[in-house]
N, C-alpha and C positions, 0 to 999 in steps of 0.2 A: 468193793475192790480191795484185795489184800495188799499188804506192804510190799511183798516180793514182786507182785505183778506191776505195781507202780514204779518200782525201781527199774525193772526191765524196760518199761515204756519210756522212762526218763533217759535211759542209755541208748535207746534206739536211734539210728541215724536217719532213717527214711520212713516215709509213710507206709511202704510195703513191709518193713520190719515191724512197725507198730501194729499193722493189720494182722500179721502172722502171730504176733504175741497174743493178741486178743483171741484169734481163732484157735490157736493151740490150747489156750487156757480153757476155752469152752469145750473143746474136744476131750480134754483131760477129765472133765466132770462127767462124761458119759459112761455108762456101763460098758465093759469091754466089748461085748458082742455088738452093741450099737455103734461104738467107735470104729470097730472093724468094718461094719457095714457102711459107715459114712465114708471111709477112705475108698472103699470099693465103688461107692456111688459117684465119687468124683472122677473116676477114670473115663467113663463114657460121657457123651454130651447129654444123655438122658437115662433114666433108670426106672424100673418098676420091680415088682416082686420077683418076676421071672428072671430078669437080668441079674438081680442081686443073688439069686440062687445059683446062676451060672458062674458068676464071678467068685462067690464064696460058697462052694459046695458043702463045706463043713457046717454051714449055717442054713442049709437048704430047708430043713423042717421049720425054721423060724423065720423064713424070708418074708412071709406075709405080715407077720407081727412087726418085724423090724422095719418093713416098708412103711407101715402105718406110723410107727414111732419117728421115723426120719422126717415124715411130712410135718411134724410138729416143731422141728428145729428151725431157728430163725434164718438160716442160710439156705434153706430148701424152698423151692418154688415150683408151681405147676408148669409142666411142659405140655402145652395143649395137644391132645390127641395121642400122646405117647406115655404119659406118666408124670414124672417130676425130674428136676435137675438141681444140682448145687449151683447157686448163682455165680456169675462169672468171676468176680474178684476172689471169693473164697475158693472156688474150684482151682483157679490158677495157683493160689498159695499152697493148697493141699497137694496139687500135682508136683509143684516144685519141691516140696518136702519129700514126697515119695521118690521122685527121680534122683534126688541128691542124697537123701539119708536112708532110704529103704529101697534101694535099686532093685534088688532081687524080687521083692514083693511087687514092685511096679511092673516088672517084666512079666511076672506070673499073671497078674491081673490083666495085662494087655493081651497076653497069649490067650487067656480064657475069653476075652472080648472078641478076639479074632475068630475063635471057634464058634462063639454064640452068634455073632452077626453074620458070619459066613454061612451059617446053616439055617437062617430064618428067611423071611420073605424077601423077594428080590426088588423091593421098592427102592427108588433112588436114595432116599435118606439112609436106609439100611446098608446099601452098597457103599455109600460114602463113609459111614461109620466103620464098616469092615476094613476099608483101605486105610482109614485114619489110624487104626491099631496095627494093621499089618506092616505099614511102613516103618514102625518102630521095632517089631520083633523079628522081621525077616532079615537076618544078618547077611544073607547072600542075595540081596535085592537085585533082581533082573529087570523089574519094571513091567513085566508082561501083563500083570493084572491091571495096573493103572493104565497102561497103553490101550488094552482092549476096551476097557470101559470108556475112557476119554475119547478114543477114536470113534466108538459107536455113537456117543452123544454128540460129538462134533459133526459127524457125517449126517446126523439126523436133525441138526440145528437146535439141539436141546441145550441152548446157551445157559439158561438158568441153572440147570443141573451141573453143567461143566464148571461154571463159575463157583457154585457152592462147593463142589469137590475140591477145587484148587484152593479156595479160601480156607477150607477145613484142613487140608494137608499142610498149608503154610503155617498153621499153628505149630505143628510138630517141627517144621524147619526152624521157626523162630525160637523154639525151645531147645534147639540143637539136639534133637532126638533121632535124626535120620542120617544115613550114610551119604557120602557125596554123590554116588550114583543115583540115589533117590532124589536128592536135591536137584540134580540136573534134569531129571524127568519132570519134576513138579514145576520148575521154572519154564521148561519147554512148553508144557501144556498151559501154564499161566499165560505165556505169550500167545498161544493159539486162541485162548479164550478172549483175550483183549482184542486181538486182530479180528476175531469173528464179529465183534461189534464196532469195528473200525476205529478203535483207539490205538492208532498206529504207533505213536510215540511211546506209549506205555509198553506196547507189545515189543518194540525194538529193545527197550531197556531190559525186559525180562528175557528175551532171546539172548542178548549179550551175556547176561548172568549165566544162563544155561550153557552157553558156549564155553565160558571160562571153566565151569565145573566139568564138562566133558573133556576139555583139554587137560585138566588136572589129573583125571584118572586114565587118560590115554584111550578114550572111547572114540575111535575114528569115525564109526558109523554115526554115532550121536552128533559128533562135530559136523559131519557132512550134512545130516538132516537139518541141523540148526542153521547152518550157512544158507541152505536153500530157503528156509523160512525167513531169515533176515533179508535175503534177496527179494522175496515176495513183498515184504513190507517196504523196502526201499523203492521197489518198482511202483507200489501204490503211492508213495510220497513223491513220485516223479524224479527220483534220484537214480536215473537209469544206468549211468556209468558205474556207480557204486554197486548197483544190483548185479550188473554183469561180472564185476570182480568177485563177488561172493559166489555166484553161480559157477564161475570157472574154477574157483578154489574147491567147491563141493564136487564138481565133475572129476577133478583130479583124484580126490579121495575115493569116490565111488569106483573109478577105474582101477585104482590101486588095490582095493580090497575085493574087487569082483562083484560089487553090488549092482546088478544089471538093471533092476527096476529103478533104483536111485539114479543111475546114469541116464536112463530113458526120461525120467521125470525132469532131470536137470537140462537135458538137451531141449526138451519141450519148453522149459522156462526161458532158456537162452533165446530160443526162436521167438518167444513172445516179445522179449525186449527188442530184438533186432527188427521185428515187424513194426513195433511202435516207432522205432527210429527210421522207418521207411527203407531199411536194408532188406528188401523183400527176397532177393535171390539167396542171401545168406540164411534168412529165416527159413525158407523152404528146405534148404539143405539140412538144417538142424531138425526140422519137423520130420523129414523123410527118414533120417537116421533114427529118431525116436520111435517112429512108427514101426520100423523094422524090428527094433528091440521089443516093443509091446507085443507084436504079433508072435515073435519067437518065444516069449515067455508066457503067452496066453493072458495078458493083462488087457481085458476087453474095455474097461473104463478108460485106461490110458490110450488105447487105440481110438476109441470114440472121441476123446478130447483132442487128440492130434488130428484126426480127420476134420473135425470142426475148425481147428486152427488153420489147417491147410486151406480149407474153404474160405476162411477170412482173407488169407493172402491172395488167393485167386480172385476173390471179389475185389480186393484193392487193385489188382492188376487188370480189372475189367474182363476177366475170363469167366463170365457169369455161368455159362453152361457147366463148365468143370467145377465151379464153386458149388452149384446146386447138387451135382453128383456126390461131392464129398459130404455136404450137409445131410442129404438124404441117407447116405450110408451111416453117418454118425447118429442120426435120429433113430434109425432102426436098432442100433446097439443100445442107445440110452433107454429106449422103451423095453428092450428085451431084458436088461439088467435092473430096471426100475430106478434109474438115475434121473430123478425129476428135475433137478437143477440143470443138468446137461440137456435134457429134453427141452426145457424152457428156453435156454440160451440158443439152441439150434432152431427152434420154431421162430424165434425173433430174427435170426439171421436169414432164414428162408423168406420171412415176410418182407424184408427190405428188398429182396431180389425179384419180387413179383411185379410183372408189368401191369397186372390187374390190381389197381390200388385197393379195391374193396376186398379182394382175396388177401392182399398183403396186410390189411388192417385186421382181418380175422386171425391171421397167424400171430401178429403182434399182441392182440388181445388174449389169445390162447396162452401165449407165453406169460403175459401179465397175470392171468388167473393162476397159473402154476406158481409164480413168484409169491403171490398173495397166500396161497395155501402153504407154501414152504415157510413163509414168514421172513423173507429176506427183503428188508426195506431198501437197502442199497439197490438191488436189482429192480425192484418196483419203480423207484424214483428214476433210475437210469432208463428204463423202458419208456416211461412216460415222457421224458425229456427228449431222448435221441431217436425214438422209434415211433411210438404211438402218436405223439403230437405232430411229428413230421408228416405221417401219412394223412392224418386228419386235415392238416393245412393243405396238402396237395388235393384233397377231396373237397376243399372249400368249406370245411366244417370248423370255422374259426372258434366259435363259442365252445365247442367240445375240446378243441386244442387248448384253449385258455384254461378250462376246468382241469384238464390233464396236467398242465404245467403248475397250476396252483396246488394240486394234490401232490405233485412231485416235490414241491418246495416244503410242504408239511412233512413228508416222509424224510427228506434230507435233513431237516432241522431236528427231527426225532433221533437221528442216528448218533451224533450230528456229523454232517459232511458238507462243509461250506462251498466246496467247488461245485457240487451239484446245485446248491441254492443259487450261486452266482450264474451258472449256465442257464438255469430255468428262468431266472429274473431277466437276463439279457434277451432271451427269446420272447418273453412277454413284452418287453419294451419294443422289440422289433415288430411284433404283431401290432401293437398299438400305433406304431408309426406308419405301417404299410397297409393295414386292413381296417375295415369297419365291420363290426359284428354286432349281432342283436342277441 
């Protein structure tokens, strides 16, 4: 180690500074083309000869040889199934240097990465990498690419992909490489990802961060959408009055900007809270208003959801025949548009209304099978506690009811969601006190 390097290390104030001094010293010993390739290799999360050629087209004829030489460097490691990568610490240091000292080069490399990953296979990892670079170079970020991909994965319960996408994009946010509009979108979807797995407190924090960013840039639609999401989380946390406040604020925004679908969705959400608070007449009013909007704009999923919600109110009011009519109408919509979660929820509701308990159990078990296929543990656990076990007990099949409740507890602990664990445990204790089973 030469004297100049030792002096630099002695003057360094942090471990990061010392690590960069050593890394920069090593990079300075490389031949120019290899050093150029090394910096390019640090921009994506993984690289191979083809990626190197795309990022450094001037070195295209040498890309295979340079790829081989890069593999021999101490800071390069194998990336299973995709090639190799610069290991995390060194990559962070090299990226920081590029962003701060060679900004034009960094943007050029990022733009080439957008072009490469956007034109290759549509695997989730490739789509995530494409957005990771796009969020940096798109100076007029509108968020449609992120929104479309995240919405698709969220709708299809592809939680792992959605979480991976958000984790990756948050790297660029942490490095201060994205516009405020992009930050808002990333935090919004980060909240969605957390709430999808029932991590409500974390979701709430992320939504509040998104809300602040939307307000900073004056994005009223983004603000309204986020207020609705916050309302959903607060409702989940049994903070109903606060949820209503957020929904009412969102509703005012939607009406002001003429966002009719948003207005319909929020009227439906307000109806949900009012029904939980047993203010059934008010809930029906909101639902009927939402239903009119959905029908007017042709939003069939919204129409189906609201028909089911109206059925829930009618069931609560013991207007069973009318409730069944709404449920059957909703079920037809769900099946027609392939909304399996809505179909399962409606089958479950219909099952509870059946006077024939055996038929009711069939409906509840059909719903449970759909929940299992979809992969929603919350809905599986809830079905077993409040629906399937109830019908089994009425049929005198206590042992099966106990098995269902024990399975519900397992699922609730995996989420985790303590309220479901407590409710199932209480029902087991009640069974043990009042029934003998074999």
